[in-house]
C-alpha positions in Angstrom: 7.0 17.0 -13.6 7.7 17.9 -9.9 4.0 18.2 -9.4 3.2 14.7 -10.8 6.0 13.3 -8.2 4.6 15.1 -5.5 1.1 13.8 -6.4 2.5 10.2 -6.2 4.3 11.1 -2.7 0.9 12.1 -1.5 -1.0 9.3 -3.0 1.3 6.6 -1.4 1.2 8.4 1.8 -2.5 8.5 1.5 -2.8 4.9 0.8 -0.5 3.8 3.8 -2.6 6.1 6.2 -6.1 4.6 4.7 -4.7 1.2 5.4 -3.9 1.9 9.0 -7.4 3.6 9.4 -9.0 0.3 7.8 -6.9 -2.1 10.0 -8.0 -0.4 13.1 -11.6 -1.3 12.5 -11.1 -5.0 11.5 -12.8 -7.6 13.5 -10.3 -9.3 16.0 -9.2 -12.7 14.8 -5.9 -14.4 14.6 -5.8 -14.4 11.0 -6.7 -10.8 10.8 -4.0 -10.0 13.2 -1.3 -11.5 11.2 -2.7 -10.3 8.0 -3.1 -6.7 9.3 0.5 -6.6 10.4 1.7 -7.4 7.0 -0.7 -4.9 5.2 0.6 -2.2 7.4 4.2 -2.9 6.9 3.8 -3.2 3.0 1.6 -0.4 2.6 4.0 1.8 4.6 6.9 0.3 2.5 5.3 1.6 -0.7 5.4 5.1 0.6 8.8 5.0 2.1 10.4 3.6 -0.9 8.9 6.0 -3.1 10.2 8.6 -1.0 13.9 7.0 -1.2 13.6 6.9 -4.9 13.2 10.6 -5.2 16.4 10.9 -3.2 18.2 8.1 -5.3 21.8 8.3 -5.4 22.0 7.1 -9.0 19.6 6.1 -11.8 20.3 2.5 -10.8 19.2 3.2 -7.2 16.1 5.0 -8.4 14.9 2.1 -10.5 15.8 -0.4 -7.5 13.4 1.6 -5.2 10.9 1.6 -7.9 10.9 -2.0 -8.2 10.7 -2.2 -4.4 7.5 -0.1 -4.8 6.0 -2.5 -7.1 6.8 -5.5 -5.1 5.2 -3.8 -1.7 2.1 -2.8 -3.6 1.8 -6.2 -5.1 2.2 -7.6 -1.3 -0.4 -5.2 -0.1 -2.8 -6.2 -2.9 -2.5 -9.8 -1.6 -3.0 -9.0 2.1 -5.8 -6.8 1.4 -7.5 -9.6 -0.5 -7.1 -12.2 2.3 -8.2 -10.1 5.2 -11.7 -10.8 6.8 -14.3 -8.1 7.1 -17.0 -10.4 8.6 -19.3 -9.3 5.9 -19.7 -5.9 7.3 -20.7 -3.8 4.1 -18.7 -0.7 5.0 -15.4 -2.3 5.8 -16.0 -4.5 2.7 -16.4 -1.5 0.7 -13.2 0.0 1.9 -11.4 -3.2 1.4 -12.2 -3.4 -2.1 -11.2 0.2 -2.6 -7.7 -0.4 -1.0 -7.5 -3.5 -3.2 -8.0 -1.5 -6.3 -5.6 1.3 -5.0 -3.0 -1.3 -4.4 -3.4 -2.7 -7.9 -3.4 0.7 -9.5 0.0 1.5 -7.5 1.3 -1.8 -8.7 0.7 -0.7 -12.4 2.1 2.8 -11.8 5.4 1.3 -10.6 5.6 -1.4 -13.4 
């Protein structure tokens, strides 16, 4: 069981890191600037709240943190769908992969 938990720690970390790398390559626009800020925050929150859940003080605290993970994954999914890649195929491919990962994380935490 500990291996699975560790895998999810790594998966949420990798998601947050991939989002940051993706955001660094986005075209500069007012909308992308605002959306990117939100994506970075929510993707990092998925990882941070999962780490906090592992150290939960009680069963209730654990489930609360998992609900926050689901909420932040859902929010990441929204912002990733809104961001504009200016039709650049490689960035669009990355965006779609991140949208899919956010959706999968949302389902895992549901």
